[in-house]
Phi, psi and omega in degrees: 000129171152191188289142185237172170291145177301323185296340179294345170302327183293342179257010183270129183267073177211135183298323180294318176303314187283318194252347186244327179276132169281099185296335179285340180262002184284130179271320188205156182218138176236142179220140185216096186057242178265012181257139180234138165230121179252141174248126185079193175094352183229122177287109173230101195286341179262010183285126181265009184189189184297150188231125183241143170238134190232132176200157184133180183297141190298323193292321173275330186287314178322298172295335177292309179305319173300320173300306188292322177295335180268331185274316192281169171297161183297129186283140173266319176213147180227133172239130186229143171302138190307323186282353179242007187292335180283350177257019176300137167298156180306322185291343181245019172309140182278153158252126177055061175288148173234135169263128187223159170258144167255113185245156177217167169206154168240016184257131178282124190281165169308159173302134184302340171076012173211162184286117178239134192231164173289131180244110184270335184278107182297330176295331176289311180306306185298320178297310181297321184288334183284341176269309195270334188200065189294351177267000189302140180275324180284126174223170173300139197091348178299133184292145177098342181289123180279315178202164167239134189249153179206166171240126190247159166216121189048044180083347188264132181283125189246320185218150186204145179205167181235145178244125175253144181255122180290172182291341178265009178101350180295142174268132190234127179282129176226152176041043180290115192225137177240139181300131179316317187291348182233024179279154182082012176259001187077012175295321176297329185274332170290325185284322177297321181297303186297326173294317182294325179295323179284330176298313179292339187275092176117170181073215174269010177073038181233145176235127178235167170197169170233133185226147177288152180293330183258020175264086189288319181298323178292317180300325179294319179295312185288333177290323175295336186267005169101006176279142175238156178279124176275317174211146166255131181236156161244125190237150169174171178287156179273137179289000000 
C-alpha cells in the first residue's frame, strides 16, 4: 500500500482511468491492491486546491484513503465511489456532496430525427444555460470543448449541449439543457443522440457523460441511447 509511479495508470484496466483521467495532469497516485487514489487528472477550473479521485473495493480503499489524507496536501475536492463514501476519512468529509453516475457507450444511437446545428454565438448559449441549467459547469470558453450543438425553432434556441474532447480523444457530453418551456418534446433525447454520434466519430470510439443519480428523466434518456454506468461517485468540496 502506498504511492506508485504515475505511469502505473497506463496499466490499470478501468474505462474511467483510460477515458476520463488526463494522465498528463495527474500529480500523484496511490494504490492498494485494486484500490486507487489519484491526485489531479480532472479539470476543475474552479478548484482552489488539490482534487482527489478514489475508487476500488471499500475494504481496500478505506485504509488507502486514510493514508493519503494524512500524507498528501489538504484536499479541496474529493470524488469517491459511492459504495465507499461512508469510509471517507474525517479530513475528507464532504460539504454539499452530490451523487452521480459516470456513464459510457460505444454504440451508435439512431439518427436524432430533428434538426441539430452548430451554435457559435456564445451569448445565446449563455442565455439558455442561465434559464435551463444555471449551475452548469461547462460554458462557452471552457477548455476542451470542441463544439456546441443546438436545436432551434423559428430561430429561437430551445436546446443546447457541448461536446468536450478528452486527452485520449474520447467525446464527453456536457451541459445538455432544454428550455423549461419546451421539455417533454424529445429535444433532449435528439440532441443527446446527435452529440453522442459526434463523440463516437473519432478517438477511441467512446462517448461518456456524467449525470446526477436523481435526474430520472436524463437517466432514462441516456439508457435508451445505449449508455451504461461505469462508476457511481459522490463528489463535493471538503468541509
